[in-house]
N, C-alpha and C positions, 0 to 999 in steps of 0.2 A: 715846626714847633720851636718856640723861643727857648733860650737857654734856661730860664727860670722854670718854665713849665716842664722842660726835659728833666731838670734836677728833681722836681716834685714827682714826676712820673717814675723815675728810677727809685725814689723812696717808696712810692706806691707799690712797685713790684716786690719790694723787700718786706712788705707788711705781713704776709703769711708766716714769716719767720718769727714774728712777735707772738708772745703768749696772749691769747685772746679767746673769747667764747667760740669763735669759728673753729677752733681746734676740736671742739666737741659737737660739731654740727650734726653728726650722725647719732649722737647720744639722745635717748629719750628720757626726759626727766619726770615723766608722769608718776612713776613709782616713788621717787624721792619726794616729789611735791605732795603726793598722797600721804606719805609718812609724816611730813611736816604738818599737814592739816589734821591728821589723826591725833596728834599730841597738842593741838591748840589749847592754850590755857594751862599747860603743864607747869608744875612748880619748879622754881629755881633753887629749892632747898638743897638738892643734891645734884651738882653738875655732872658727876660721873654717871648717875642713873639717867639723866636727861640725854647725855651724849650717847649712851648705849642704846636707849630707846629709839633715838633718831637714826642710828646707823647700823644696828645689828642685822637688819634684814636686807641691807644693800651690799652689793659686791664690789663696786669700784670706788676709789677715793673721791672722784668727782661727784658721784651720786651722793656719797655720804656728806661731802662738804655742801652740796646743794641743799640737802635736807636741813642741815644745821643753819645755813645762811637764810633760807626762806623762813624757817621757824623764828629766828631772831627778828627778821624784818617784819614779820606779821604778828608778833606777840609783845614786842618791846616798844613803848611809846617814847617819842622824842620829847624831852623835858625842856620846853622852850624857856620857861622862867629861870630854870637853873642855868641855861646857856647865857641868858641876858645878865644874870647876877654874876656869873663867872667872868664874862667879858668886861663888865663894869669894874670889878675888883682888879682884874689883871691890868686894865688900863690905869687904874688909880695907883697901883703899886709898881708900875713899869720902871720907875727910876729908883726903886728901893728893893734890891734883890733879896734882902733878908725877909722883909714883910711878904714879898711875892712868894718866896719859898714856903713860908709858914702857911700862907693862904692856900697854895696848891696842895700841900700835904693834908690840911684839914678838909678842904673841899673834896679831894679825891676820896677820902674815907667816907664822907657823907654821900657822895655820888654812888659808891658801890653798895652802901647800905640801902639806899633808896632803890637801886636797881634790883637787888635781891628781894626786897620787901614789897615794892609797888610796881615793879617792871616798868620803871620810867628812868631815863638816863639821858646823857649827852653823848657826843661822839666817842669819848674815851671809854665809856661804858659799853657801847656797841662793839667797839674794837676789842676790848678786853673779853667780852663774852664769846665773840666769834673765835678768838684765839684759844680760850680755855676749852671750849667744846670741841674744836678741831684737834687740838693737841691730845685730848683724852681719847680721841678716835685714831691716834697715831698718824695724824696729818700735820705736816709742818706748816705753821701759820705764824706770822709776825704782825705786831702792831707798828704801823708807820705813822710817825708824827710829822706834821708839816703845815703848809699854808693852803687854805681853801679860799676860793673866790666866792665869798658869801656877802651879799649886800654890796657895800662899797669897799669891803676889805680886799686888799691886795689888787686893787685896780690902779695902775699907774705908779704906786709906791708900795713898799713892803710894810705890812702891819705886823703885829705880834703873831707868834704861833697860835693858830686858832682851830686846827682840825686834826683828826686822827682817822685812819682807815686800816685796811688789812692787805697783806700780801700772803698768798697761799701757794704752796708747792704741790703741783699735780703732774704726774708723769715726768718728774725731774725738770719741770719748768715752773717759773714763778708767774703768778697771775695777780691782778689788782681788783679789789672790790671795795665798795663803800656802803656798808649796811645802814648807816645813818641816813644817807640821801636816798637809799632804796626804799626805806620804810614808809614814808609818807610826808605830810606837811602839817604844820600847826596853823589852823585857821584863826587869824587875828580878829575876825568878825564874830565868831562863835566862841572863841577862847577854848577851843578843843582841838586835840590832835586827831587827824584823819589818816587812818591807814590807807595807803595808796601805793602798792608795791611797784617799783620801777626796776625792771629787769636789766635796764641799760647799765647799771652800776655793778653787775655781776660778771666777773671775768672780762672786764672792759678792755678794748683795744687801747694800749698805752698812748697811742697818738691822740686819742680822744680824751683819755683820762687826764693827761697833763694840761689840758685846756683849763681845768679848774682845780687841779691838785698838784702841789709841788712839795716833795718831801725834803726834810732836812738833809738826809743822806741821799745824794743824787743817784746812787746806784739803783734806788727803788723807782726811778722814773720808768725804767724798763724799755725805753725806746732804743732804736738802733744806734743813735748818737745822742749824747746828753743835750737836752734842750736848755738853753741859757735862761736864768731866772728873769732876765729882762724881757724875753719873749713871752713868758708866763704873765708878767705884770702888765705888759703893753698889748697883749693879744685881744682879739674880739671877745665879747661876752657870749659864752655858750651856755644854753639852758638845758634843764632836765629833759625836755622833750627831744633834744638832739641825741641824748643818750638813749632815750626810749626807742627812737626811730633808727638808732645806729647810723647817724649822719655826721660826718666829720668835716667841719669847715677848714679848707686848706688855704685859700687866698681870698682877699688880702690877709696878711699875717697880723697887721696892726689894728687896734681898735679905732684909732683916729686916721682918717684918710683925707688928703687934700686933693681937690679936683677942680677942673676948669669948667666953665659953662659949656654944656652940650658935649662934654667929654664922656665917652662910653667907658664905664667901669665894669670890669669882669670879676665876678665872684665864683670861686670854684668850691663845689661841695662833693665829697665822696660818699655815695650811698652804698652801704654794705648790703642792703636789701632794696630791690627796686621800688621806687615810689611813683605814684601817678603825678607827673609834672603839672597836670592841670590843677592840682591842689596846692601848688606853691604860690604864695602871695608875697608882695612887697608892701610894707607899711612904712611910710615916710612921714615924720612929724617934726614940728618946730613950733614951740609955744602952743597957740590954739590951732595951728594948722595941722591937719592930718589927712593923709591920702593913702588909700589902699588900691593897688593895681596888680595886674598880671604881668610878669616879666617875660622877656624873651629868653627861652631856655633851650640849650642844645645838650645832647649827650655826646661827649667827645669819644673818640676811639680809644683814648687812654683810660676811659672809665669814670670820668667826672661829669657832674652836672655843671654846665657853664651858664651862669645867670648874668644877664646883661642889663644895665640901666644907665640912662642919661639924666642929668640934672639940668633943668631949664631955667632955674632961678638961683641967684646968689643966696648965701646964708649958711647956717650950720644946722644940720639935720640929724635926728636919730633915725637910723636906717635898719629896719628889721626884716629878716627873711623868715617867713612863716610857712608851716605846712598846715593847711586849713586854718584853724584859729590858734594853733600852737606855735609859740616862738621858738625858733631854732638858734638864731644868732643875731647879735646886734653890733652895728658899727656906728661911729660918729663921722659924718661926712661934712667937710668944710669946703664949700663951693665958692670960688672966686671968679672974677671976670676974665682974668689973664693968669 
């Protein structure tokens, strides 16, 4: 085993020490999920009443938090137009701290009014609602502000603060969740929000979460060692389906990879739950060129999926690893003759 793989493997051995959903593998969330569904459409006029209704029949904090989290993710719409409006204004006032502060204060007020009245919000509203409902149930929960890799934001260079999520304390350990990205997507073709719950952002493994979340206060990364922000900015692009399938891309660590003709490149993925490797595909594209192929895949004794590929032509390629038709991770490969 080479030194770099040995280092990664040793890190892999320490993963169970991290706070993640696997800690509750034996927990059955059926009752909590049923409670969340029972109160579908409930009013936000009284948060204490809503929190009580969602938690009073449940015995453990993790079940109570699960009911709160699922209810928020399946009842609150992501307000895409408010997100675009806020992003545009924040960019416009980026060099004027006074105007930016005034905008943030006014926009925050309007955001929370719209949340309570229309059940539509952006990430700060989701994080606020999760925190309030959890705190009312005597569960410690914090709002974490930071950087999310959304669109072209925070890829290669740092953009403005653009995202908020939650940390929750369960059994004296802190866990990470993102209700905004769990809730669904805004369809730009139909101009409607589509609820599509993604459980991958609930009590997520910090090693996966940091792939597209970076907090202002690095103590909330929650990995064994602090991940440098340069690794976050320059890392591969990891998609929602990697979270849904609980697959962590480990190597290569960088988005951009330089390779030589016919050089074999090895990609390492950690599967938290076994997947059928026959369903893993590679999509390579450059301009109008696009090719989908089946890679050579081995399961290593260290517990990784080892995906191998050679490039037979020079050029710059978008290289996607997919599970069926779902994108897991993307790299940019620059292939030279020598």
